[in-house]
N, C-alpha and C positions, 0 to 999 in steps of 0.2 A: 274724411275722418269718420270714425264710428265709435260711439260710446260702447264700453264694456259695462253692461249693466249687472247689478247684483242679481244672483240667480233667483231670488225670491221677491225682488223689488226692482224690476228692470229700469225704472226711471232714475234710480240711484246709481250714478256713475262711479265705478270703482277703478276705472282706467279708460284708456282709449287707444285706438289704432289709427294709423295713417299710412298712405302709400309709401313704398320704399322700405317696408319692414319696420316702421316706427311703432313702438309699443311703449306707452307710458302707463305705469301701474301705480295706484295709490296703496302702497304696501301696508301702511299703518291702518287704513280703513279695512282692508281685506283681513288683516290680522285681528282687528277689533271685532269684526263681524263673524270671525271664525270660518271664513270661506276657504275651502280647500282648492288647490290648484286644479284638481280633477273636475271640480264643479265649473271652473272658468273655461277650460279648454273647448268644450262644445260651443260656448258663447263666442269665444275668440275666433274659432274656425268659421262660424256662421257670419260674423261681422266682417272678417277678412274677405270672404266670398262676396259679400255685399259691396265692399269697397271696389273689388275688381269688376263686378257687374256694372256698377255705376260709372266707373272710369270708362269702360267700353261704350256704354250707352251715351254718356254725356259728351265724350270726345268724338265718337264716331271715327272717322278716318283722320281727324286732326291730331297732330302730335301734341304732347304735353308742352305747356308754356315753359320757356327757359327763364328761370327766375334769378339766376346768378347776377349779382350786382344791382338788383332792382329793389325798389321800395314796394312793400306789399302791405295791404290793409286786410286784416282778418276781421270778419264780421260774424258774430255769434248772436243767437236769440237771447242769451243771458248766461251768466256764470253762477252755477251753484258750487260744485267742486272744481270746475274749470279744467277738467282733464281732457275734454275734447279739444279745447283751445290750446292746451299744452302740447297735444299731439300735432296739431296744425302748425304751431310755431316750431316744434322740433323738426318737422318735415321741411318747412321753409328754410330753416337754418342749414339743414343738411343739403338743400339745393342751392345754397349760397346767397340767399336774399341779403341785401345790404342793410335794410332797415325794415322792421316789422312793427306796425301799429295794430292794436287790438281795439275794436269798437263794439260796445254792447249797450243795450238799453238798460239792463239791470244786472247787478252783481252784488255779492256780499262784500263788505269792506275788507274782510280778511283775504278773500280771493283776489280782489283788486290789488292788494299789497303784494301777494305772492306772484301775480302775473306781472307786476311791475319789475320783478327781478329777471324775467325771461323775455319780455317784449320791450321794445325800445320806447313805446308809448302805450298807455292804456286810457281809453275814454269810456266812462260809464255814466249814463244819464241819471240813474237812480242807484243808491247804495243803502238799502234798508238794513238796519241792524239785525232784524229777524227775517231771514229769507227762507220761507218754507218750501216754495216751489216756484219755478220760473213761470209756469203757465198761469199762475194767479195774477200776473201783471198784464195779461192779454185778454181782450174780448174774444178773440178767435185764435186759438193755438193749434189749429190743424197743421199737419205736416205738408210741405210743398210736394206736389206729385212729380213723378219723373217727367211726365208730359210737360208740366209747367217749366221745369228746369231746362229741358231740351229746347223749348220754344224761346226762353229767355237767352240762352246761350247762342242760339241761331241768330236772334235779333242783335245781340252784342257783336257777333262776328260780322254781320252785314254792316253794322254801323262803323266798325273799324275799317272795313274794306272801302266803304263810301268816303270816310274821312281821309284815308291814304290816297284816294284817287284825286282828291282836291275838288275845288268847285267845278260844277259842270259849266260848260261854255255854250252860249247859244249857237245854233247852226248858222253858218254864213251863207 
């Protein structure tokens, strides 16, 4: 997923994109801010290219997971407008996920209520009435690097392979 940021304030999400052509747009906010479609198109094109780049890098030669009929937990660093999580949930529904839980450390109460209408379950540790910025709730809000993600995914794949192989037996 990738946030579609406001042209003059990129941290303000006015929508989001996900694999599979999923596009979730906050029409009212775009209208209220006076953003023209022509202003968003270069942002959308750049973010779509980034989704494709990351999918190639993170998956490598591995196929996408088949999620039809599965329970999926979506984890986000926090929900302000919640549009990135909306795009993730829309993509998962499109792929046939049976149940979707959304887990976040912090979210606005209004966004939690809205997300409850599209996710099967929403868990938020903090729900402050006045949510200015998600980053204010972190001591370190740096983005995870591509190298870190690739290493974590490789470790998870190894763990799955080891678990499916069963316990090792001593040599006889």
